[in-house]
BALO-95249 format. One record per residue (C-alpha): residue in three letters; chain; x, y, z. Coordinates in Angstrom, 3 decimals. Example, Ala and Ser with C-alpha at 12.3 -4.5 7.8 and 13.67 -1.06 7.14 Angstrom:
2
R r c x y z
R ALA A 12.300 -4.500 7.800
R SER A 13.670 -1.060 7.140
This chain:
402
R r c x y z
R UNK A 11.922 -6.985 -26.611
R UNK A 8.864 -4.761 -27.018
R UNK A 6.179 -4.510 -24.324
R UNK A 3.661 -6.225 -26.617
R UNK A 5.969 -9.163 -27.402
R UNK A 6.825 -9.582 -23.715
R UNK A 3.119 -9.641 -22.819
R UNK A 2.373 -12.183 -25.563
R UNK A 5.242 -14.518 -24.624
R UNK A 4.456 -14.579 -20.931
R UNK A 0.726 -14.817 -21.495
R UNK A 1.339 -17.968 -23.524
R UNK A 3.551 -19.441 -20.807
R UNK A 1.054 -18.891 -18.029
R UNK A -1.861 -19.922 -20.228
R UNK A -0.353 -23.395 -20.527
R UNK A -0.232 -23.662 -16.730
R UNK A -3.752 -22.351 -16.237
R UNK A -5.350 -24.613 -18.808
R UNK A -4.366 -27.785 -16.928
R UNK A -5.989 -26.924 -13.591
R UNK A -9.450 -28.155 -12.629
R UNK A -9.221 -28.253 -8.844
R UNK A -11.528 -25.304 -8.244
R UNK A -14.650 -27.076 -9.453
R UNK A -13.760 -30.560 -8.189
R UNK A -15.730 -32.318 -5.488
R UNK A -14.091 -32.458 -2.075
R UNK A -12.935 -35.961 -1.121
R UNK A -12.992 -37.421 2.353
R UNK A -10.570 -35.616 4.724
R UNK A -7.151 -37.144 4.990
R UNK A -4.344 -36.075 7.280
R UNK A -1.114 -35.186 5.501
R UNK A 2.262 -36.046 6.943
R UNK A 3.859 -32.651 6.372
R UNK A 2.762 -29.468 8.191
R UNK A 1.371 -27.030 5.643
R UNK A 2.761 -23.506 5.258
R UNK A 0.499 -20.928 3.613
R UNK A 1.270 -17.372 2.541
R UNK A -1.745 -15.064 2.801
R UNK A -1.351 -11.570 1.317
R UNK A -3.951 -9.056 0.152
R UNK A -4.125 -5.871 -1.833
R UNK A -3.345 -2.857 0.402
R UNK A -6.999 -1.805 0.641
R UNK A -7.386 -4.422 3.387
R UNK A -5.574 -2.944 6.369
R UNK A -6.398 -5.894 8.654
R UNK A -5.241 -8.537 6.184
R UNK A -2.253 -9.695 8.148
R UNK A -3.175 -8.970 11.745
R UNK A -2.292 -11.674 14.249
R UNK A -5.948 -12.578 15.014
R UNK A -6.722 -12.998 11.335
R UNK A -3.659 -15.201 10.783
R UNK A -4.583 -17.379 13.754
R UNK A -8.136 -17.731 12.440
R UNK A -6.775 -18.683 9.023
R UNK A -4.500 -21.291 10.598
R UNK A -7.412 -22.793 12.474
R UNK A -9.678 -22.861 9.419
R UNK A -6.989 -24.412 7.195
R UNK A -6.130 -27.020 9.803
R UNK A -9.812 -27.965 9.984
R UNK A -10.129 -28.112 6.197
R UNK A -7.120 -30.386 5.696
R UNK A -7.311 -32.254 9.018
R UNK A -3.650 -31.446 9.685
R UNK A -1.523 -28.652 11.232
R UNK A -0.988 -25.464 9.230
R UNK A 1.117 -22.346 9.594
R UNK A -0.017 -19.075 8.022
R UNK A 2.336 -16.205 7.251
R UNK A 0.915 -12.811 6.351
R UNK A 2.711 -9.917 4.683
R UNK A 1.625 -6.313 5.001
R UNK A 4.303 -5.514 2.413
R UNK A 3.557 -7.191 -0.898
R UNK A 7.235 -6.976 -1.865
R UNK A 7.898 -9.529 0.888
R UNK A 5.228 -11.721 -0.647
R UNK A 6.894 -11.514 -4.045
R UNK A 10.225 -12.554 -2.526
R UNK A 8.574 -15.440 -0.696
R UNK A 7.097 -16.691 -3.952
R UNK A 10.468 -16.709 -5.656
R UNK A 12.099 -18.519 -2.751
R UNK A 9.562 -21.341 -3.033
R UNK A 9.278 -21.644 0.728
R UNK A 5.483 -22.035 0.967
R UNK A 3.175 -24.940 0.139
R UNK A 0.226 -22.740 -0.817
R UNK A -0.459 -19.068 -1.455
R UNK A -3.668 -17.015 -1.272
R UNK A -2.492 -13.842 -2.994
R UNK A -3.413 -11.082 -5.490
R UNK A -3.397 -12.053 -9.166
R UNK A -0.094 -10.431 -10.119
R UNK A 1.743 -12.385 -7.413
R UNK A -0.069 -15.539 -8.480
R UNK A 1.090 -15.049 -12.073
R UNK A 4.671 -14.646 -10.861
R UNK A 4.339 -17.838 -8.841
R UNK A 2.943 -19.762 -11.819
R UNK A 6.167 -19.043 -13.688
R UNK A 8.080 -20.959 -11.019
R UNK A 8.390 -24.689 -11.796
R UNK A 7.198 -25.686 -8.331
R UNK A 3.797 -23.948 -8.422
R UNK A 0.458 -24.063 -10.228
R UNK A -2.665 -21.894 -10.083
R UNK A -5.795 -23.621 -8.764
R UNK A -8.446 -20.935 -9.162
R UNK A -9.521 -17.467 -8.036
R UNK A -12.338 -15.760 -6.188
R UNK A -14.241 -14.931 -9.382
R UNK A -13.910 -11.171 -8.950
R UNK A -12.718 -9.229 -11.995
R UNK A -11.904 -5.578 -11.277
R UNK A -10.719 -2.762 -13.508
R UNK A -8.037 -0.412 -12.212
R UNK A -8.130 3.303 -12.972
R UNK A -5.699 6.197 -12.963
R UNK A -7.252 9.104 -11.081
R UNK A -6.041 12.664 -11.564
R UNK A -6.472 15.510 -9.104
R UNK A -8.640 18.458 -10.074
R UNK A -6.835 20.346 -12.830
R UNK A -5.210 17.236 -14.304
R UNK A -7.439 16.611 -17.319
R UNK A -5.256 14.008 -19.022
R UNK A -2.414 11.692 -17.987
R UNK A 0.253 13.850 -19.640
R UNK A -0.741 16.769 -17.366
R UNK A 0.511 14.807 -14.339
R UNK A 4.123 14.837 -15.553
R UNK A 6.671 16.562 -13.336
R UNK A 4.290 16.353 -10.392
R UNK A 3.688 13.694 -7.702
R UNK A 2.440 10.137 -8.196
R UNK A 1.102 7.799 -5.506
R UNK A 1.179 3.996 -5.950
R UNK A -0.336 1.873 -3.159
R UNK A 2.481 -0.704 -3.054
R UNK A 4.988 -1.682 -5.719
R UNK A 3.890 -5.313 -5.861
R UNK A 0.144 -4.718 -5.772
R UNK A -1.944 -5.442 -8.863
R UNK A -3.046 -1.808 -8.832
R UNK A 0.503 -0.473 -9.008
R UNK A 1.557 -2.928 -11.709
R UNK A -1.465 -1.920 -13.794
R UNK A -0.942 1.776 -13.055
R UNK A 2.647 1.703 -14.297
R UNK A 1.480 -0.113 -17.436
R UNK A -1.220 2.496 -18.112
R UNK A 1.345 5.258 -17.757
R UNK A 3.760 3.383 -20.020
R UNK A 1.077 3.070 -22.686
R UNK A 1.130 6.880 -22.816
R UNK A 4.924 7.010 -22.937
R UNK A 5.205 8.125 -19.304
R UNK A 7.691 6.601 -16.865
R UNK A 7.710 6.951 -13.072
R UNK A 10.888 9.028 -13.423
R UNK A 8.837 11.636 -15.294
R UNK A 7.323 12.575 -11.917
R UNK A 9.064 14.808 -9.403
R UNK A 8.379 12.213 -6.706
R UNK A 6.726 8.799 -6.451
R UNK A 5.348 7.371 -3.200
R UNK A 4.999 3.573 -3.166
R UNK A 3.713 2.494 0.223
R UNK A 0.481 2.575 2.143
R UNK A -3.084 1.865 1.074
R UNK A -5.832 2.903 -1.317
R UNK A -7.241 5.133 1.413
R UNK A -4.013 7.144 1.399
R UNK A -4.496 7.635 -2.349
R UNK A -8.032 8.967 -2.039
R UNK A -7.067 11.174 0.908
R UNK A -4.100 12.596 -1.013
R UNK A -6.211 13.295 -4.102
R UNK A -8.846 14.999 -1.990
R UNK A -6.266 17.235 -0.304
R UNK A -4.281 17.830 -3.519
R UNK A -1.102 16.310 -2.059
R UNK A -0.541 14.357 -5.289
R UNK A -1.338 14.736 -8.982
R UNK A -2.416 11.150 -9.692
R UNK A -2.931 7.726 -8.168
R UNK A -4.268 4.297 -9.166
R UNK A -7.357 2.729 -7.582
R UNK A -9.813 -0.115 -8.168
R UNK A -12.605 1.299 -10.327
R UNK A -15.455 0.722 -7.809
R UNK A -13.527 2.512 -5.056
R UNK A -12.572 5.403 -7.340
R UNK A -16.137 5.883 -8.584
R UNK A -17.554 5.785 -5.071
R UNK A -15.026 8.328 -3.828
R UNK A -15.501 10.699 -6.776
R UNK A -19.286 10.446 -6.464
R UNK A -18.981 11.726 -2.893
R UNK A -16.218 14.205 -3.782
R UNK A -16.959 15.337 -7.371
R UNK A -14.587 18.290 -7.228
R UNK A -11.607 16.173 -6.103
R UNK A -10.631 14.965 -9.569
R UNK A -11.519 12.593 -12.378
R UNK A -10.705 9.193 -13.870
R UNK A -8.032 9.539 -16.549
R UNK A -7.642 5.978 -17.804
R UNK A -9.237 2.576 -17.212
R UNK A -7.609 -0.842 -17.510
R UNK A -9.055 -4.177 -18.630
R UNK A -10.328 -6.251 -15.659
R UNK A -7.899 -8.213 -13.487
R UNK A -8.676 -11.192 -11.203
R UNK A -8.824 -10.811 -7.421
R UNK A -7.436 -13.264 -4.863
R UNK A -5.881 -16.404 -6.347
R UNK A -4.998 -19.783 -4.855
R UNK A -1.595 -21.130 -5.862
R UNK A -0.274 -24.501 -4.663
R UNK A 2.896 -26.488 -4.813
R UNK A 2.562 -28.996 -7.642
R UNK A 3.872 -31.821 -5.465
R UNK A 0.976 -31.550 -3.001
R UNK A -1.462 -34.438 -3.174
R UNK A -4.693 -34.098 -5.197
R UNK A -6.639 -34.488 -1.956
R UNK A -4.858 -31.589 -0.313
R UNK A -5.238 -29.360 -3.367
R UNK A -8.987 -29.918 -3.386
R UNK A -9.257 -29.255 0.328
R UNK A -7.349 -25.994 -0.082
R UNK A -9.643 -24.973 -2.945
R UNK A -12.676 -25.430 -0.690
R UNK A -10.960 -23.456 2.090
R UNK A -10.101 -20.569 -0.259
R UNK A -13.658 -20.470 -1.581
R UNK A -14.945 -20.123 1.968
R UNK A -12.516 -17.254 2.579
R UNK A -13.827 -15.501 -0.520
R UNK A -17.459 -16.187 0.456
R UNK A -18.149 -18.020 -2.793
R UNK A -19.471 -21.509 -3.394
R UNK A -16.350 -22.601 -5.261
R UNK A -13.288 -21.041 -6.839
R UNK A -13.519 -19.924 -10.446
R UNK A -11.199 -21.874 -12.763
R UNK A -8.189 -19.786 -13.730
R UNK A -8.679 -19.584 -17.479
R UNK A -6.007 -18.048 -19.730
R UNK A -8.503 -15.409 -20.892
R UNK A -9.229 -14.168 -17.362
R UNK A -5.502 -13.790 -16.651
R UNK A -4.437 -12.581 -20.090
R UNK A -4.037 -8.895 -19.241
R UNK A -2.356 -9.217 -15.841
R UNK A -0.038 -11.922 -17.209
R UNK A 1.397 -9.503 -19.739
R UNK A 2.299 -6.831 -17.196
R UNK A 5.528 -8.217 -15.785
R UNK A 7.626 -5.338 -14.493
R UNK A 10.844 -6.181 -16.296
R UNK A 14.335 -4.796 -15.939
R UNK A 15.972 -3.133 -18.949
R UNK A 17.761 -5.437 -21.374
R UNK A 21.176 -3.847 -20.825
R UNK A 23.259 -2.003 -18.222
R UNK A 25.826 0.437 -19.589
R UNK A 29.380 -0.815 -19.167
R UNK A 28.274 -4.248 -17.904
R UNK A 28.361 -7.435 -19.990
R UNK A 25.167 -9.481 -19.940
R UNK A 25.761 -13.243 -19.889
R UNK A 23.781 -16.439 -20.418
R UNK A 23.579 -19.511 -18.169
R UNK A 26.174 -21.340 -20.271
R UNK A 28.505 -18.346 -20.090
R UNK A 28.011 -18.130 -16.310
R UNK A 29.035 -21.770 -15.967
R UNK A 32.155 -21.130 -18.049
R UNK A 33.051 -17.989 -16.096
R UNK A 32.654 -19.817 -12.778
R UNK A 34.910 -22.600 -14.041
R UNK A 37.548 -20.012 -14.983
R UNK A 37.544 -18.582 -11.460
R UNK A 35.148 -15.633 -11.755
R UNK A 33.155 -15.207 -8.532
R UNK A 29.381 -15.664 -8.740
R UNK A 27.379 -13.349 -6.468
R UNK A 23.812 -14.103 -5.400
R UNK A 22.159 -10.820 -4.369
R UNK A 18.813 -12.312 -3.263
R UNK A 17.663 -12.769 0.329
R UNK A 19.278 -15.265 2.685
R UNK A 16.048 -17.310 2.682
R UNK A 16.037 -17.575 -1.093
R UNK A 19.720 -18.482 -1.136
R UNK A 19.188 -21.174 1.485
R UNK A 16.431 -22.807 -0.554
R UNK A 18.442 -22.906 -3.781
R UNK A 21.359 -21.150 -5.410
R UNK A 24.000 -21.650 -8.065
R UNK A 26.877 -23.785 -6.746
R UNK A 29.946 -21.713 -5.756
R UNK A 27.887 -18.486 -5.581
R UNK A 28.546 -16.215 -2.600
R UNK A 25.572 -14.550 -0.912
R UNK A 25.733 -10.765 -0.666
R UNK A 22.115 -9.703 -0.262
R UNK A 20.929 -6.495 -1.881
R UNK A 18.599 -4.520 0.387
R UNK A 16.264 -2.923 -2.118
R UNK A 14.792 0.242 -0.645
R UNK A 14.423 2.097 -3.946
R UNK A 11.480 1.707 -6.356
R UNK A 11.819 -0.618 -9.334
R UNK A 12.021 1.603 -12.364
R UNK A 14.720 3.042 -14.585
R UNK A 16.470 6.027 -13.065
R UNK A 15.451 5.323 -9.459
R UNK A 17.803 6.706 -6.815
R UNK A 19.611 3.621 -5.453
R UNK A 22.058 5.422 -3.171
R UNK A 20.182 4.452 -0.016
R UNK A 19.920 0.772 -0.953
R UNK A 21.967 -1.619 1.162
R UNK A 24.692 -3.555 -0.665
R UNK A 27.964 -4.461 1.064
R UNK A 30.360 -4.522 -1.873
R UNK A 33.256 -4.637 0.598
R UNK A 32.485 -8.351 1.074
R UNK A 33.715 -8.855 -2.480
R UNK A 37.018 -7.016 -2.056
R UNK A 39.029 -10.182 -2.717
R UNK A 37.601 -10.628 -6.226
R UNK A 38.528 -8.862 -9.449
R UNK A 35.730 -10.214 -11.609
R UNK A 32.147 -10.937 -10.531
R UNK A 28.893 -12.262 -11.993
R UNK A 25.754 -11.003 -10.238
R UNK A 22.308 -12.575 -10.425
R UNK A 18.921 -12.780 -8.699
R UNK A 15.526 -14.092 -9.876
R UNK A 15.442 -13.236 -13.537
R UNK A 14.167 -10.302 -15.613
R UNK A 11.463 -9.351 -13.095
R UNK A 13.977 -9.087 -10.227
R UNK A 15.626 -5.671 -10.016
R UNK A 18.186 -6.454 -7.321
R UNK A 20.919 -7.673 -9.667
R UNK A 20.169 -4.825 -12.091
R UNK A 20.857 -2.344 -9.305
R UNK A 23.733 -4.351 -7.829
R UNK A 25.742 -4.381 -11.057
R UNK A 25.263 -0.627 -11.361
R UNK A 26.717 -0.133 -7.894
R UNK A 29.508 -2.620 -8.575
R UNK A 30.432 -0.868 -11.812
R UNK A 30.339 2.566 -10.173
R UNK A 32.574 1.392 -7.299
R UNK A 35.526 0.903 -9.642
R UNK A 36.865 -2.013 -7.588
R UNK A 36.353 -4.709 -10.239
R UNK A 38.152 -5.449 -13.488
R UNK A 34.928 -6.842 -14.915
R UNK A 31.288 -6.967 -13.843
R UNK A 28.923 -9.442 -15.525
R UNK A 25.130 -9.409 -15.267
R UNK A 23.259 -12.703 -15.400
R UNK A 19.861 -11.142 -16.135
R UNK A 18.140 -14.517 -16.550
R UNK A 19.118 -15.478 -12.981
R UNK A 17.822 -18.587 -11.266
R UNK A 14.922 -19.203 -13.694
R UNK A 17.247 -19.339 -16.713
R UNK A 19.826 -21.373 -14.792
R UNK A 17.282 -24.048 -13.863
R UNK A 15.610 -24.014 -17.275
R UNK A 19.025 -24.705 -18.799
R UNK A 19.290 -27.863 -16.704
R UNK A 22.140 -26.552 -14.563
R UNK A 22.684 -27.973 -11.041
R UNK A 21.660 -26.083 -7.901
R UNK A 22.654 -26.227 -4.255
R UNK A 20.422 -25.691 -1.222
R UNK A 17.543 -27.134 0.763
R UNK A 15.357 -27.562 -2.317
R UNK A 17.502 -30.497 -3.354
R UNK A 16.705 -32.330 -0.130
R UNK A 13.044 -31.514 0.511
R UNK A 10.762 -34.527 0.151
R UNK A 7.541 -33.993 -1.772
R UNK A 4.171 -34.457 -0.120
R UNK A 2.559 -37.430 -1.846
R UNK A -0.847 -39.033 -1.840
């Protein structure tokens, strides 16, 4: 599937979810205590180095508890990859996260987008002095703030639009903050980085000889409130008021399809095929399992505990490598020895945007210990969409009702 068709298909899917939400502008009803303690994931773009400090989390817990008149637990993630995993596991009742993570959450059946902070920001690729165009940065060093930040997702897309992949660079750094990017540009440690446009312009105005903006993206939304669909209308409205206060705005801006159109189309998808590995559908997975082929869930233990395919064995893939074609996966953690008793295996994770199974089947194939390795690229999303049964805590969790 081409990049443009992928963007169009997923934009349409998320647009349907966004168009039904009106919580952001709704009037707040009288406070009502809920029976279930609320769990909230709070994660920010890496520019905010104090986002997930203990004092800030405790303050957020106190403010949420006051807003909903009930206990709340806040979890913060300095690493946005952890936030992305948490979204897929469905373990939180609400999320206050960057727009790309919110879009991923909206694709999960359990979640819906309420609104966002109203801020629309363009991202830019910045080249060091001497790099006059994006192509000049090839075979040099690239810095991305964090893999799962909106900036990095947009940056990879801007490079892709010019036919450049991360593997075209000698090295790619994918951790840290925007400040590391500006510092590295200023000291010529890297050839290019991606930054929010206001930050890049301010830095280059103060350091005109450091470099220049090479490419600018369409605007992307800022912080977004996502909630579990099963939460009561009262609680959703109370959370919308809380999030607005956190963003220092009067009310959240409704999450229209147009505002999210660009970021929705930038899913970081795995390749369609893996050489020497047979890709299978949900129906084929069910048939293979019935014939005795072992299913292998390579997600985290938390995700597996919430829901998994019946009969699947958990062998978590510790993904240390970046998510792009040709990444060096030798240092990733994957204990294939746990599967020594099986001749044929099917490996899966969380669908086309999850790279763990893509990397796991490569390692399994290279090990030579299996007669056949199958890749269920569609993973849990395709399995559930096909109406297949699941096992795990999700089958027993009671919904919070009005």
